[in-house]
N, C-alpha and C positions, 0 to 999 in steps of 0.2 A: 505494500500499500504505501501510496507517496506521501512525501511529508506535507500534509497539508497548510499548513503555519505559511512555509515558504511559496509553496504553489498560490495560496490566496495574497501573499504581499505582493508578489509579481503581477497578480491580477488585479490586483488594486491599483496598481499603477498605471496600468492601462484604463481603468473605468473604477473607481472609487466605491461605486454602485452594487459591484458584482461580488461575488463570494463563490467558493465551489466547499460543499458539506456531506460528508458520508450518510446516507440512511441506514442505520442498521434494521429498521423494517422492512424496508424496499430491497436491502443489500445493493446499492448502488450510490453513486455520485450525483449529488444536483446540482447544477448550476443555478445560482439565484440572482438576483436582483432586488435591490431595496425598491419597493413599492414609494409610489407619489401619493398615497392616499394615507389617513392616520393608520398610527398601528390602534390593531385592536387590542384590549387589554382581556387577558385569558385567565380564572382563576388557576394559579396553581395547585390547589387541592383536587380539581376537578379532573385535570389530566395530568400525565406522567410527563416528565421532562421529553422523553423520547417515545410516545406512544404514537403521536401522528404528525406526520411529516408537516400537514398543513396548517394544523396547532401552532407548532414550532415555529413554522415561516408567519402566520397572522403575528404571534407574539414577537418574534424579533422583527417585524416591518419589511417581510420580504417576501417574494414570490418565484416559483419555480419558472425557468426557462428553457431547461435541458436537462437530461439526465443520461448518463452512462452506464453502463457495466464496467466492473471491475478492469476486466481484460480490454476494454475499448478506451480506456480513460487517456485521452489525448494529452501530450506533454503540453505545457503551458505557452510554448510559444505558439504552436500548431494551432491551440484554442485562438489567443488573441488573433491571429493572421487572419482565421476564420471569421471571428465577431467583427474584425474589420471590414470586411468584404460585405457584412450583411447590415452597418450601423448607417444610415441613411443621414443620423446628425451629423456624424463625421465626415462620410463623403460630402455631403451639402450639395450634390449634385440632384437631389429630388424635391419638385415641388410636392409636397406632403399631400394637399389637396386631391393633386392629380395623382396619386401613387393611390388614396385612398379611393376614388372613382374609379381607377383602373381594375383594383382589388374587388372592389363591389361587380361591377361590370362581369368581371373573370368568375366571382360567384355565383352571379344570377344565370350568366349565358351556361356555366356546368348545369345548376338546377333545373334550367329550361332543359337541357337536353336530355336529364335523368328523366324528368316527367315525361316527356314526350316519347323516351325510349320505353318507360312504363305502360304507357297507353298505348303505343303500339304494339307489344306483346297483348296488352287486355284483348284488344282489337283483333289481333291475329289470333290468340285461342277462341275467341267467341266465334271468329268466321269459321274456324276450322269445326267448331261444336255444330255449328248450325248447318254447315257443308253436309256433316255425317247424318246429321237428323234430317235434312231433306232426303239424301241419297236412300237412308233406311225408308223413308215416308214412301218415296215410289218404289222400291221393292216391294213393299206391301201391297202397293196397288196393283203390282204388274206391270207396269211402266218401265221397265228395266229387265233385259234380257243378259244371260251371260254371253257374252264372247270367246273363243277359243283363243287360246295365248298365240297360236299362229294359225292364219286362214290358210285353207288349202288353195296350192296353186301358183 
């Protein structure tokens, strides 16, 4: 297991709001960011110190932004390099309003695509069933005849 004190010190030099924490309950490392909302007071007699990660995060004023299995734990410089590529505030090349609109449009398009696919699957299923019922009705009325697989000829 890496030395988290040194790891967190290097991580905090990059961004003071970040920390890495070992979760004994989930048996993985949690990458957390200090929350911008007010810290929630937790009754220490009601929850144990490590009983639940969310309780600890709320008590400390953090929220989870990632998690890593012990064998996937990245070196601190690799994690910082990755975080730099994802940080629109540091890059400064994003109009956050346009970015939010683009993300919303992408999510709306994906949702519409999923709804359309579900409706099409339902329509196809109903069409198949109705076709089978129609064919069955025609056979019952004697309006269908059996055709040999190969015609003489």
